[in-house]
N, C-alpha and C positions, 0 to 999 in steps of 0.2 A: 784984637785983630790977629795977633800972632796965634791965639788959641784957635780962632776960626780957620786960619790958614793951615795950621798943623792938623786940625780935625779933618779939613778937606783932604789933605794929603793922605791921612790915615784911611779915610773912606775909600779913596782911589786905590790905595795899596791893598786893602782888604778885598775890594771888588775884583782886583786883578788876581789876587790869590784864590778867591773862590772860582773865578773863571778858569784858572790853571788847573784847579782840582777837577773841575767839570771836564776839561779837555783830556786829562789823564785818564779819567774814568771811562770816557767814551772810547779813547784809543785802546784801552785794555779790553773793553767789550768787543771792539772791532777785531782786535788781534785774536781773541778767543774764538770768535765766530769764524774767522778765516782758517784757524787751526782745525776747527771742527769740520769745516767743509773739505779741507785737504785730506783729513783722515777718512772722511766718507768716500771721497774720490778714489783714494788709494785702495780702500776696501772693495769698491766697485771694480777697479782695475784688476785686483787679485781674483775676484769672482769671475770676471770675463776670461782671464788667463786660464783659470782652472776649467771653465766650461769649454774653452777652445781645445785644451789638452784632452779633455774627455771626448770631445767630438772627433779629434784626430785619432785617438785610440780606438774609438768605435769604428771609424772608417777603415783603419788598419786591420782591425779584427774582421770586418766584413770582407775586405780584400783577401785576407789570408784564408777565409772560409770558402772562397770561390774555387772549389776543387772538382776537377773532372771525374776523379774516382768517386766522390760522393754523388755527383750528378748521375753517373752510370749506375751506381748502386740504387739510387733513388728511383730510376725508371725501370730497373730490373733487367736490363738488356745491354749487351755489348754489340754494337753494330760495326761489322768489319767490311771494309771496302776492298774488293779484289778484281782481278781479271782472270780469264781462263788461261792458266799458266802452269802446266805440269812441269815438275812434280810438286810445285808449291801450293797451288789452288786449282782444283779441277773437280768435275762431277763424276761420280760413279754411275753404274747402270741404272740405279734407282733415282738419280737426280740429286743425290746428297753431295754437298761440297766436302771433298777430302783433300789430302796433300800435307806436306810437311808444315806449311804455314797455317793451313786450315785447322789441323789437329792441335798445333801449338796455341792458336787463338782460343780454341775450345777449352784447353787446359787453363789458360789465364782467366777465362770467364768463370770457370769453376772456382778459382782462387778468389775472384771478386764476389762470388756468391750470386751470379746472375746467369741468365741464358745468353746464348750467342746467336746472332743473326748475321749470316754472310750474304752480302749483296754484290752483284756485279756492277762495276762503275765504268764510266768513260775515263780511261787512264789520264787523258789530257786535262781532266777536270778534277783531279784528286784533291788538290789544295782547296778549291772552292767547295767541294763536298764536305771537307772537314770543317771549314769555316762556317758553313750553313748548318752544321750539326746533322746533316743527312747521314753521316757516318761518324764513328768515334775514333777510328784508327784505320790507317792504310797498312795492310799486312799481306804483301804480295811479291816477295822477292824484289824489294825496292832498293835500287842503287842509291847510295848516299852521295848524290851530286851536290854542288853548291846551291843550286836552286831549291833542292829538297831541304837541306839543313838550314837554309835561311828562312824558309817558309813554314817549317814544321818543328815540333819538339820531337827529336828522334832518339831512339834507344841506342845503346852501344851496338856496334856491328856484331853480327852473329854468324854470318856465312860469307865466304869469299867467292868471287865469281869473275867472269870475263865476258866481253862481247866478242862473239865469233862469227865468221862468215860461214854460211851454209849454202851449198850448191849441189847439183847432181854429181854423182861419183864420176861419171864418164867425162866430166869437164874439169875436174879438180886439178889434174896435172898441168893444165894450160895456164893456170893462175897461181903460181907458187907464193906470191907476196901481194901486199896491198897496191903497190905501184902498177902491177900487171892487171889489176882489176878496174882501172880508171874508166874503161870503156863499157863496163857492165851496168845494167840497170838493177838497182837493189830495192827490196821491199823492207820497210822498217815500221815498228809500232810508233804511232804518234806520241810525242812527249816522252819517249823512252831514252835510256842510255844508248841504245842501238842507233837511234836517230842522231844523237849527239856525235857518236863515233863516225857515222856516215858523213856528217858535216865536216868534222875535223879531218877526215881522210880525203875530202874533196870528191866524194862519190856522187853519181847521179842516183837519186832515190825517189820513191813514192811512199807516202805515209799511209798506213792502214790501221784498222781499229785495234788489233792485237797481234802478238807474236805468232799465235796460231794461224791468223789470217796471212801473216807474212810467209809462213811455210806453204800455205795453200797457193799463194801467188807464184811461188817457184815451181810447185808441183804442176800447176796448170800451164806453166810456160809464160805467164804474163810478165814475170820478172826473172832475170838471170840468176839472181842470188838474193839472200836475205841476211840480215844481221840480227841475231837473237842472243839470249843469255846462254852461256855454256851449260849451266845446269839444266835448262830446258832442252838444249840440243842433246844432252846425254840421255834424257828421258824420252824424247819425242822422235828421234831419227835413227835410222839404221835397222838392222835385222829385227824382225818381229814387230815392227811398227807400221803405221800408215805411210811412212816416208822412208821405206827401206832402201830406196835408190839414192838417198842423199847422205852427205858427209859434211862434217864441219872441218874447216881448214885453218885459216889464219886467225890468230887471236889479236884483236885490234886494241883492246884495253884490259886492264885488270882493275877490279873494284871490290867493294864490300856492300853487303846488304844490311839494311836497318829497318826498323818499324817506325812509322810516322804517326804522331798525334798532333792535336792542335797546339799552336805556339804557346808556350808557358804552361802546358798541361802537366799535372803530376802523374798522369797515367804512364808516361814514358818510364819514369823511375820505378813505378809499380811493376811494369813488365820486366825491366832489368832485374829486379829482385826475384821475380818468379823464374826467369830463365836461369839465373844463377843457382837457384834451388834445384831446378831440373838437371842442371849440369852436375851438381853435387850428388844427387841421388841416382844418376845414371839414366834417367828417363829421356833426357835430351838426346843422348847418343843412340838410345834404343829407337827413338822415333826417326832420327836421321838415317839409321840403317834400314828402317822399313821403307824409306823412299829413296835410298841410294845416294844420299848427300853427305854421308859421314866424313868423307875426305875434305869437305869444304867447311866444316865447323871451325869457328873462331872461338878461342877461350873467352869466357864472359867475366867470370869472377876476378 
């Protein structure tokens, strides 16, 4: 009886031991499987991370390759937006655009290795023209206002200027300052620094398409006076011009000219470098003297 009891107990113990061995083996197998799955998951995570980094790098490279300079070189043409504005941009007797800005733009186009095309634009739409890629640059004695610098990628200033009142000589003595001009009717170019000056001074004014048209308004008697750029006044009025009986009087503002490109464009810096090289070799001063704007040059380099 004791032998049977002991044998039974031994059988139970052996069975338990065998069961324990089986559980240990299964647990070990389960642990190894989990470890393998974890390693595989980690490997996949690393692969995803590397792929993401590669995609980000590719995106970054694509973004950095979005160059206006390359775009212009690719199409073989620099399209320059201007208005009729002597001595900066105007047409000679043959209809060719000339002027200080027109000639400078042609030189920069040569540096780019492309042709230049100068087109006349509505000055009030200059920002939209750039954004639509109808033009590549606004190069037209453009005053660096807050609106311009916030909406365009601009070059360093290269000329200084002022907004001045122009009126018939025989009336100039009656209006010695801005306050005395409050009763006059002015003509100004739409969207120009002259229009801003008229607003700031509290003048009565009508907006016209160009500064040349503003002069015509005064000549015809439609307006009492106009506000235009000092550089234009120096070239367009007085003895030997079509506006010989006009004179510029009060300077309302002082300002600087810059060249405008699309926001974020690398063309602005390319132009900066070109102008600096012209300054260094003397061709910038030579061109300024040709059009009588040498006294307004601003050091670039």
